[in-house]
C-alpha positions as CSV (number, residue, x, y, z in Angstrom):
1,M,-16.5,28.9,-99.1
2,S,-20.1,27.9,-98.3
3,A,-21.4,27.8,-94.7
4,S,-21.6,24.0,-94.8
5,A,-18.0,23.7,-96.1
6,S,-16.9,26.1,-93.3
7,A,-18.7,24.0,-90.7
8,R,-16.9,20.9,-92.0
9,A,-13.5,22.7,-91.8
10,V,-14.3,23.8,-88.2
11,R,-15.2,20.3,-87.2
12,R,-12.0,18.9,-88.7
13,S,-10.0,21.4,-86.7
14,F,-11.6,20.1,-83.5
15,A,-10.4,16.5,-84.1
16,P,-7.5,16.7,-81.6
17,K,-9.8,18.3,-78.9
18,L,-13.2,16.5,-78.9
19,H,-13.0,12.8,-78.7
20,C,-16.2,12.3,-80.7
21,W,-14.9,14.1,-83.8
22,R,-13.0,11.7,-86.0
23,P,-11.9,12.2,-89.6
24,S,-14.3,9.4,-90.7
25,H,-17.3,11.4,-89.3
26,H,-16.7,14.8,-90.8
27,R,-19.1,14.1,-93.7
28,L,-22.1,13.4,-91.4
29,R,-25.4,15.1,-92.3
30,R,-28.8,15.0,-90.6
31,T,-30.2,13.0,-93.6
32,T,-27.4,10.4,-93.6
33,C,-26.5,9.9,-90.0
34,Q,-28.9,7.1,-89.2
35,N,-26.1,4.5,-89.2
36,N,-24.5,6.2,-86.2
37,T,-27.5,7.5,-84.2
38,T,-28.1,4.2,-82.6
39,D,-24.6,4.1,-81.3
40,A,-24.8,7.7,-80.1
41,V,-28.0,6.9,-78.1
42,Q,-26.5,3.8,-76.7
43,R,-23.4,5.8,-75.5
44,T,-25.6,8.5,-74.0
45,A,-27.7,5.9,-72.3
46,S,-24.6,4.1,-70.9
47,L,-23.4,7.5,-69.6
48,L,-26.7,8.0,-67.8
49,G,-26.9,4.5,-66.5
50,R,-30.0,3.6,-68.7
51,D,-30.8,0.5,-70.7
52,T,-32.0,1.1,-74.2
53,T,-31.6,-2.4,-75.6
54,N,-35.3,-2.8,-76.2
55,S,-36.1,0.9,-76.8
56,A,-37.1,2.6,-80.0
57,A,-33.5,3.8,-80.3
58,T,-32.7,0.5,-81.9
59,N,-35.1,1.2,-84.8
60,T,-34.3,4.6,-86.2
61,G,-36.4,3.9,-89.3
62,N,-39.7,4.2,-87.3
63,M,-39.6,7.9,-86.4
64,P,-42.4,9.3,-84.2
65,L,-44.9,12.0,-85.2
66,Q,-43.5,15.5,-84.6
67,I,-46.2,16.3,-82.2
68,N,-45.4,13.3,-80.0
69,Q,-41.7,14.3,-79.9
70,D,-42.7,17.9,-79.0
71,L,-44.9,16.7,-76.2
72,M,-42.1,14.5,-74.7
73,L,-39.7,17.5,-74.8
74,Y,-42.4,19.7,-73.3
75,R,-42.9,17.3,-70.4
76,A,-39.2,17.0,-69.9
77,R,-38.8,20.8,-69.7
78,G,-41.6,21.0,-67.2
79,L,-39.9,18.4,-65.0
80,R,-36.6,20.2,-65.3
81,T,-38.2,23.4,-64.2
82,T,-39.8,21.7,-61.2
83,W,-36.5,20.2,-60.1
84,M,-34.7,23.5,-60.5
85,K,-37.2,25.3,-58.3
86,S,-36.7,22.7,-55.5
87,K,-35.1,24.3,-52.5
88,N,-33.3,21.0,-51.7
89,K,-32.3,19.5,-55.0
90,T,-30.9,16.4,-53.3
91,S,-34.0,15.5,-51.4
92,V,-35.8,12.2,-52.2
93,K,-38.7,14.1,-53.8
94,A,-36.4,16.3,-55.9
95,M,-34.3,13.3,-57.0
96,K,-37.5,11.5,-58.2
97,V,-38.3,14.5,-60.4
98,F,-34.7,14.6,-61.6
99,N,-34.7,10.9,-62.6
100,A,-38.1,11.3,-64.3
101,C,-36.7,14.2,-66.3
102,M,-33.7,12.1,-67.3
103,E,-35.9,9.3,-68.4
104,Q,-38.1,11.7,-70.4
105,Y,-35.1,13.1,-72.3
106,Q,-33.7,9.6,-72.9
107,E,-37.1,8.6,-74.3
108,A,-37.0,11.5,-76.6
109,L,-33.5,10.6,-77.8
110,A,-34.6,7.1,-78.3
111,C,-37.5,8.2,-80.6
112,D,-35.4,10.7,-82.6
113,P,-31.6,10.6,-82.0
114,T,-31.1,13.5,-84.4
115,D,-33.3,16.0,-82.3
116,A,-30.8,18.5,-81.0
117,R,-33.3,19.9,-78.5
118,A,-33.2,16.7,-76.4
119,Y,-29.4,16.9,-76.2
120,V,-29.4,20.5,-75.2
121,G,-32.1,20.0,-72.6
122,L,-30.3,17.0,-71.1
123,G,-27.0,18.8,-71.1
124,Q,-28.5,21.8,-69.3
125,L,-30.1,19.4,-66.7
126,L,-26.7,17.8,-66.0
127,M,-25.0,21.2,-65.8
128,R,-27.5,22.3,-63.2
129,A,-26.7,19.1,-61.3
130,G,-23.0,19.9,-61.4
131,R,-22.1,17.0,-63.7
132,L,-20.1,19.1,-66.2
133,D,-18.1,16.2,-67.6
134,D,-21.3,14.2,-68.3
135,A,-22.9,17.3,-69.9
136,R,-19.9,17.8,-72.1
137,L,-20.1,14.2,-73.4
138,V,-23.9,14.6,-74.1
139,Y,-23.2,17.7,-76.1
140,E,-20.4,16.0,-78.1
141,E,-22.6,13.0,-78.8
142,G,-25.3,15.4,-79.9
143,N,-22.9,17.1,-82.3
144,L,-22.0,13.7,-83.7
145,S,-25.6,12.6,-84.2
146,C,-26.8,15.9,-85.7
147,G,-23.9,16.2,-88.1
148,G,-22.1,19.1,-86.3
149,D,-24.2,21.8,-88.0
150,N,-26.5,22.7,-85.1
151,A,-25.6,26.2,-83.7
152,Y,-27.6,25.6,-80.5
153,L,-25.5,22.6,-79.5
154,W,-22.2,24.4,-80.2
155,Q,-23.5,27.4,-78.2
156,A,-24.5,25.2,-75.3
157,L,-21.1,23.5,-75.3
158,A,-19.4,26.9,-75.4
159,V,-21.3,28.0,-72.3
160,L,-20.2,24.8,-70.5
161,E,-16.6,25.3,-71.4
162,E,-16.6,28.9,-70.2
163,R,-18.1,27.8,-66.9
164,S,-15.4,25.2,-66.6
165,G,-12.7,27.8,-67.1
166,R,-11.7,26.5,-70.5
167,Y,-11.8,29.8,-72.3
168,R,-9.9,28.7,-75.4
169,E,-12.3,25.8,-76.0
170,A,-15.2,28.1,-75.4
171,R,-14.1,30.5,-78.0
172,E,-13.7,27.7,-80.5
173,C,-17.2,26.5,-79.8
174,F,-18.7,30.0,-80.2
175,D,-16.8,30.3,-83.5
176,A,-18.3,27.0,-84.6
177,A,-21.8,28.1,-83.6
178,T,-21.5,31.3,-85.7
179,V,-20.2,29.2,-88.7
180,A,-23.1,26.8,-88.4
181,D,-25.6,29.7,-88.3
182,K,-24.2,33.2,-88.8
183,T,-27.5,34.7,-87.6
184,H,-27.4,32.9,-84.2
185,A,-27.7,35.9,-82.0
186,A,-27.1,33.9,-78.7
187,A,-23.8,32.7,-80.0
188,W,-22.6,36.2,-80.9
189,H,-23.8,37.6,-77.6
190,G,-22.3,34.8,-75.5
191,W,-19.0,35.2,-77.2
192,G,-18.9,38.9,-76.8
193,M,-19.8,38.6,-73.1
194,L,-17.0,36.1,-72.6
195,E,-14.5,38.6,-74.1
196,Q,-15.9,41.4,-72.0
197,R,-15.6,39.4,-68.8
198,Q,-12.0,38.6,-69.8
199,G,-11.3,42.3,-70.2
200,N,-11.1,42.3,-74.0
201,I,-13.5,45.3,-74.5
202,K,-12.5,46.0,-78.1
203,R,-13.0,42.4,-79.1
204,A,-16.4,42.2,-77.3
205,R,-17.5,45.4,-79.2
206,D,-16.5,43.9,-82.5
207,L,-18.3,40.7,-81.9
208,F,-21.5,42.5,-80.9
209,F,-21.2,44.7,-84.0
210,R,-20.6,41.7,-86.3
211,G,-23.6,39.9,-84.9
212,V,-25.9,42.9,-85.3
213,R,-24.7,43.6,-88.8
214,T,-25.0,40.0,-90.0
215,I,-28.5,39.6,-88.6
216,E,-29.7,43.0,-90.0
217,E,-28.3,42.2,-93.4
218,Q,-29.9,38.8,-93.4
219,V,-33.3,40.2,-92.3
220,Q,-33.1,42.9,-95.0
221,Q,-32.3,40.4,-97.7
222,Q,-35.3,38.2,-96.6
223,R,-37.6,41.2,-96.8
224,N,-36.3,42.1,-100.3
225,D,-36.8,38.5,-101.4
226,A,-40.3,38.5,-99.9
227,E,-41.2,41.7,-101.7
228,G,-39.9,40.3,-104.9
229,G,-41.8,37.1,-104.4
230,N,-45.1,39.0,-103.8
231,S,-44.7,40.9,-107.1
232,K,-44.3,37.6,-109.0
233,N,-47.1,35.7,-107.4
234,G,-49.2,35.7,-110.5
235,T,-46.4,34.4,-112.7
236,A,-45.4,31.8,-110.2
237,A,-48.9,30.5,-109.9
238,A,-49.3,30.1,-113.6
239,A,-45.9,28.4,-113.9
240,A,-46.9,26.0,-111.1
241,A,-50.1,25.1,-112.8
242,N,-48.4,24.3,-116.1
243,D,-45.4,22.5,-114.6
244,D,-46.2,19.7,-112.2
245,D,-42.9,17.9,-112.6
246,D,-40.9,20.5,-110.7
247,G,-43.4,21.0,-107.9
248,D,-41.8,18.6,-105.5
249,D,-38.4,20.2,-105.9
250,E,-39.7,23.7,-105.4
251,T,-41.6,22.6,-102.3
252,G,-38.5,21.1,-100.8
253,N,-36.4,24.2,-101.5
254,G,-39.1,26.3,-100.0
255,D,-39.2,24.2,-96.8
256,E,-35.4,24.5,-96.6
257,E,-35.5,28.2,-96.9
258,E,-38.2,28.4,-94.2
259,N,-36.1,26.3,-91.8
260,H,-33.2,28.7,-92.4
261,K,-35.3,31.9,-91.9
262,T,-33.5,34.4,-89.7
263,D,-34.7,34.4,-86.1
264,T,-34.4,37.9,-84.6
265,K,-36.0,37.2,-81.2
266,H,-32.7,37.3,-79.4
267,V,-30.9,40.1,-81.2
268,D,-32.2,42.6,-78.6
269,Y,-29.5,41.3,-76.2
270,L,-26.9,42.5,-78.7
271,Y,-28.4,46.0,-78.9
272,Q,-28.6,46.1,-75.1
273,S,-25.0,45.1,-74.6
274,L,-23.8,47.7,-77.1
275,A,-25.9,50.3,-75.3
276,V,-24.5,49.4,-71.9
277,M,-20.9,49.6,-73.3
278,A,-21.7,53.0,-74.7
279,I,-23.0,54.2,-71.4
280,R,-19.8,53.1,-69.7
281,A,-17.9,55.1,-72.3
282,E,-20.2,58.1,-71.6
283,R,-21.5,58.1,-75.1
284,F,-25.1,58.6,-74.2
285,D,-26.5,59.6,-77.6
286,E,-25.2,56.4,-79.1
287,A,-26.7,54.4,-76.2
288,R,-30.1,56.0,-76.9
289,E,-29.8,55.0,-80.5
290,W,-29.0,51.4,-79.6
291,F,-31.9,51.3,-77.0
292,S,-34.2,52.8,-79.6
293,R,-33.3,50.2,-82.2
294,G,-33.5,47.4,-79.6
295,T,-37.1,48.3,-78.7
296,D,-38.2,48.7,-82.3
297,T,-40.0,45.8,-83.9
298,T,-38.3,46.6,-87.2
299,Y,-35.0,45.2,-85.8
300,S,-36.2,42.8,-83.1
301,Q,-39.2,40.5,-82.5
302,T,-38.9,40.5,-78.7
303,G,-37.2,43.8,-78.1
304,P,-40.3,45.8,-77.2
305,K,-41.1,43.2,-74.5
306,N,-37.6,43.1,-73.1
307,S,-38.0,44.6,-69.7
308,A,-34.2,44.8,-69.2
309,M,-33.9,47.0,-72.3
310,W,-36.5,49.4,-71.0
311,E,-35.1,49.5,-67.5
312,G,-31.6,50.1,-68.7
313,W,-32.7,53.0,-70.9
314,A,-34.8,54.5,-68.2
315,R,-32.0,54.1,-65.6
316,M,-29.6,56.0,-67.9
317,E,-32.1,58.9,-68.3
318,R,-32.7,58.8,-64.5
319,D,-29.0,59.1,-63.8
320,L,-28.7,61.9,-66.3
321,G,-31.5,63.8,-64.5
322,N,-34.1,63.4,-67.2
323,Y,-36.8,62.3,-64.8
324,A,-39.8,63.0,-67.0
325,R,-38.3,60.9,-69.8
326,A,-37.3,58.1,-67.4
327,R,-40.9,58.0,-66.1
328,E,-42.2,57.7,-69.6
329,L,-39.9,54.8,-70.4
330,Y,-40.8,53.0,-67.2
331,Q,-44.5,53.3,-68.2
332,L,-43.8,52.0,-71.7
333,G,-41.9,49.1,-70.3
334,L,-44.6,48.2,-67.8
335,R,-47.2,48.2,-70.6
336,A,-45.1,45.6,-72.5
337,S,-44.1,43.6,-69.4
338,P,-46.4,44.4,-66.4
339,R,-44.8,41.8,-64.1
340,S,-41.2,43.0,-64.4
341,R,-39.8,43.4,-61.0
342,Y,-36.9,45.5,-62.2
343,L,-39.2,48.0,-63.9
344,W,-41.2,48.5,-60.7
345,L,-38.0,48.6,-58.7
346,G,-36.4,51.2,-61.0
347,W,-39.4,53.5,-61.0
348,A,-39.8,53.3,-57.2
349,L,-36.1,54.1,-56.8
350,L,-36.5,57.1,-59.1
351,E,-39.3,58.5,-56.9
352,R,-37.3,57.9,-53.8
353,K,-34.3,59.8,-55.4
354,V,-36.5,62.8,-55.9
355,K,-37.8,62.6,-52.3
356,N,-41.3,61.5,-53.4
357,F,-41.4,58.8,-50.7
358,E,-45.2,58.2,-50.7
359,R,-45.2,57.6,-54.5
360,S,-42.2,55.3,-54.1
361,R,-44.0,53.3,-51.4
362,T,-47.0,53.0,-53.6
363,L,-44.9,51.7,-56.5
364,F,-43.2,49.2,-54.3
365,A,-46.5,47.9,-53.1
366,R,-47.8,47.6,-56.6
367,G,-44.7,45.7,-57.7
368,V,-44.8,43.3,-54.8
369,A,-48.5,42.6,-55.5
370,V,-47.6,41.3,-59.0
371,S,-44.2,39.9,-58.2
372,S,-43.4,39.1,-54.5
373,D,-39.6,39.1,-55.1
374,S,-36.8,39.5,-52.6
375,V,-35.3,42.4,-54.6
376,L,-38.4,44.5,-54.3
377,L,-39.0,43.6,-50.7
378,Q,-35.4,44.4,-49.7
379,A,-35.5,47.8,-51.5
380,W,-38.8,48.6,-49.9
381,G,-37.4,47.7,-46.5
382,C,-34.5,50.2,-47.1
383,L,-37.1,52.9,-47.9
384,E,-39.0,52.3,-44.7
385,A,-35.9,52.1,-42.5
386,E,-33.9,55.0,-43.9
387,D,-36.5,57.5,-45.2
388,M,-39.8,56.7,-43.5
389,H,-38.1,55.7,-40.2
390,D,-40.6,52.8,-39.7
391,I,-38.3,50.2,-38.2
392,P,-41.0,47.5,-37.4
393,R,-42.3,47.8,-41.0
394,A,-38.8,47.6,-42.4
395,R,-38.0,44.5,-40.2
396,E,-41.1,42.8,-41.5
397,L,-40.2,43.5,-45.1
398,F,-36.6,42.2,-44.6
399,E,-38.0,39.0,-43.1
400,R,-40.3,38.5,-46.1
401,A,-37.3,39.1,-48.4
402,I,-35.2,36.5,-46.7
403,E,-38.1,34.1,-46.7
404,A,-38.6,34.6,-50.4
405,N,-34.9,34.0,-51.1
406,P,-32.7,32.8,-48.2
407,K,-29.6,33.3,-50.4
408,S,-30.3,37.0,-51.1
409,L,-27.1,38.5,-49.7
410,S,-28.2,42.1,-50.2
411,S,-31.2,41.4,-48.0
412,W,-29.0,40.0,-45.2
413,Q,-26.6,42.9,-45.5
414,A,-29.4,45.6,-45.5
415,Y,-31.1,43.9,-42.6
416,G,-27.9,43.8,-40.5
417,R,-27.1,47.4,-41.2
418,M,-30.5,48.5,-40.1
419,E,-30.2,46.6,-36.8
420,W,-26.7,48.0,-36.2
421,R,-27.9,51.6,-36.8
422,S,-30.8,50.9,-34.5
423,G,-28.4,49.9,-31.8
424,N,-28.9,46.2,-32.0
425,V,-25.2,45.3,-32.5
426,E,-25.4,41.6,-31.5
427,C,-28.5,41.1,-33.7
428,A,-26.6,42.7,-36.6
429,R,-23.6,40.4,-36.1
430,D,-25.9,37.4,-36.1
431,L,-27.5,38.6,-39.3
432,F,-24.2,39.1,-41.0
433,Q,-23.0,35.6,-40.0
434,R,-26.2,34.0,-41.1
435,G,-26.0,35.8,-44.5
436,I,-22.5,34.5,-45.0
437,W,-23.6,31.0,-44.1
438,A,-26.6,31.2,-46.5
439,N,-24.4,31.6,-49.6
440,P,-20.6,31.5,-48.7
441,D,-19.4,30.9,-52.3
442,A,-21.1,33.9,-53.8
443,K,-19.1,36.9,-54.8
444,G,-21.8,39.1,-53.2
445,S,-20.7,37.9,-49.7
446,C,-17.9,40.5,-50.1
447,H,-20.4,43.2,-49.2
448,I,-21.4,41.4,-46.0
449,F,-17.8,41.1,-44.9
450,Q,-17.3,44.8,-45.7
451,A,-20.3,45.9,-43.7
452,W,-19.4,43.6,-40.8
453,G,-15.9,45.0,-40.9
454,V,-17.2,48.6,-40.7
455,L,-19.3,47.6,-37.7
456,E,-16.4,46.1,-35.9
457,R,-14.3,49.2,-36.7
458,Y,-16.7,51.5,-35.0
459,E,-17.2,49.1,-32.1
460,G,-13.4,49.2,-31.5
461,N,-12.5,45.7,-32.6
462,I,-9.7,46.8,-35.0
463,S,-8.0,43.4,-35.5
464,L,-11.3,41.7,-36.3
465,A,-12.2,44.5,-38.7
466,R,-8.9,44.0,-40.6
467,E,-9.6,40.3,-40.9
468,L,-13.1,40.9,-42.2
469,F,-11.8,43.4,-44.8
470,K,-9.2,40.9,-45.8
471,C,-11.9,38.2,-46.4
472,A,-13.9,40.7,-48.5
473,I,-10.9,41.5,-50.7
474,R,-10.1,37.9,-51.2
475,I,-13.6,37.3,-52.5
476,D,-13.7,40.4,-54.7
477,P,-10.4,42.2,-55.2
478,R,-12.1,45.0,-57.1
479,S,-14.4,46.1,-54.3
480,K,-13.5,49.8,-54.0
481,Q,-15.7,50.2,-51.0
482,T,-13.8,47.6,-49.1
483,W,-10.4,49.1,-50.0
484,D,-11.6,52.6,-49.0
485,A,-12.9,51.3,-45.7
486,W,-9.7,49.5,-45.0
487,W,-7.3,52.4,-45.7
488,K,-9.5,54.8,-43.7
489,L,-9.2,52.4,-40.8
490,E,-5.4,52.4,-41.0
491,E,-5.3,56.2,-41.2
492,D,-7.4,56.5,-38.1
493,Q,-5.0,54.2,-36.4
494,G,-2.0,56.3,-37.5
495,N,-0.7,53.7,-39.9
496,Y,-0.2,56.2,-42.7
497,L,2.3,54.1,-44.7
498,R,0.1,51.1,-44.6
499,A,-2.9,53.3,-45.7
500,Q,-0.8,54.6,-48.7
501,E,0.0,51.0,-49.6
502,L,-3.6,50.0,-49.6
503,R,-4.6,53.0,-51.7
504,S,-2.0,52.0,-54.2
505,L,-3.3,48.4,-54.3
506,C,-6.8,49.7,-54.7
507,S,-5.7,51.7,-57.8
508,Q,-4.0,48.6,-59.3
509,S,-7.1,46.5,-58.7
510,Q,-9.3,49.1,-60.6
511,V,-7.1,48.8,-63.7
512,A,-9.3,48.2,-66.7
513,E,-9.1,48.8,-70.4
514,D,-10.0,52.3,-71.3
515,S,-13.2,52.1,-73.4
516,T,-13.8,55.9,-73.6
517,T,-12.0,56.1,-76.9
518,L,-13.9,53.3,-78.6
519,D,-16.7,54.2,-81.1
520,F,-20.0,52.5,-80.3
521,S,-22.0,54.3,-82.9
522,P,-24.4,52.1,-84.9
523,S,-23.0,53.7,-88.0
524,V,-19.7,52.1,-87.4
525,L,-20.2,48.4,-87.9
526,V,-16.6,47.5,-88.6
527,D,-15.4,44.0,-89.6
528,G,-12.3,42.4,-88.3
529,D,-11.0,41.5,-84.9
530,S,-9.6,43.8,-82.2
531,S,-7.0,42.5,-79.8
532,S,-6.3,43.7,-76.3
533,T,-4.4,42.5,-73.3
534,A,-6.6,40.4,-71.0
535,I,-6.2,41.4,-67.4
536,G,-8.6,38.9,-65.9
537,G,-5.8,36.9,-64.2
538,F,-3.8,39.9,-62.9
539,I,-5.7,40.2,-59.7
540,K,-5.6,36.5,-59.0
541,R,-1.9,36.3,-59.5
542,W,-1.4,39.4,-57.3
543,M,-3.5,37.8,-54.5
544,Q,-1.3,34.7,-54.7
545,S,2.0,36.7,-54.6
546,V,1.2,39.5,-52.2
547,E,0.4,39.0,-48.5
548,L,-2.1,41.6,-47.3
């Protein structure tokens, strides 16, 4: 079965689920969908509260120049970025930018209703605004207008469904994306990460493997075709000179092949995910091989510039005690991405680990000079407070970190711990409270509750400490630090039975699929699916049935 036939079969299977997929539309194609694009634009405009009665959407025969469409989308992306960077996205100024961005995307859809980029951009804008249902309708209308063969639209819809908690629908959309374009690395990676977050480690590994193998095979085939084409250039040129009648057909086929050329710029995320899984399984040689392939231009266009790839590799070597190799990798990564905050951070932490504090301080300063980020400032503040014992300097750095990112929970926690250890208990309590208020819905607030609970324990407020530990566990039931702090508190109070119960609950919360027996070697790119029992909902059900 061809890819197009498979895509049609997938779309027909969605008919009961997506309201826009009807049996009468399953034969739509980009070149034959102009009878329906006007209706799709009108429905999208109605959804957004826009009037397109007199717009270019009613005249799909007059398509704009490609450069004009690109410019409209470029301006729309710029407005979307400006709105996303606004601290208060509901302010009058921010809403003006938001509305201008909506109008720009609507104008792009009016000019070319079959441009999937406009639907994806508009859907992402609505998702950022929390309008998930509206974004879902935009993606579905985009699939209808574009014929259902655009992998980017399916992948964007899959991400939306996952964020909405509709995991079955998300898997179906990821599957449709890989059918529409089997070399779409983002779809393979997104699907694998979904399975990994659901606890299906074997399934995630298989998806990463299938994505890598499919893309590598396609790239190798294109290289072989290119080498064969170069060897026949003289013969092809002579045939083209003597046969003008077939020239148009050959040009069209050539354009189609160029449009379907494999794009390897995102495949490095697949290599990185496989390397991280190998590290967790303590298969470090296999992880090195995946990192090496991910940073090689032979396999990936953007891998050598992927700072996360270099940082992950260097951190693995650092944790294994290979400090010289780790320094070399940090240097290579910074040559490719000199503004990467994580590379500067990782290198500085390496020097701090080996007690080279002055070198660590220098690296922090250089990193902050090129990227004044709260992560770097917070880690630098911890260095000054804990190793250099320069409390005023640390306090200044923590203030700068919070100013750079008021929702940085790690900065609030580190700042509060420093003040507590310096004897400023009331100031520490105030910082913990402000940190929780700054981002109460974040999972990271568990660490603030845990640190606050430890403070109250040593200050003698046992009942309050228990309540704070309970809040931390409700936010993150897998926080081992919180469990350990809680059962130690109960032991100190002589509640040995309760402490044993908490240790048992901690062990249950840490249950995860054993990945140490899985093979992550690049030489084993197996086909087929692996199944495992998902445990993602276990802790949630336990929290609902057990009273702490």
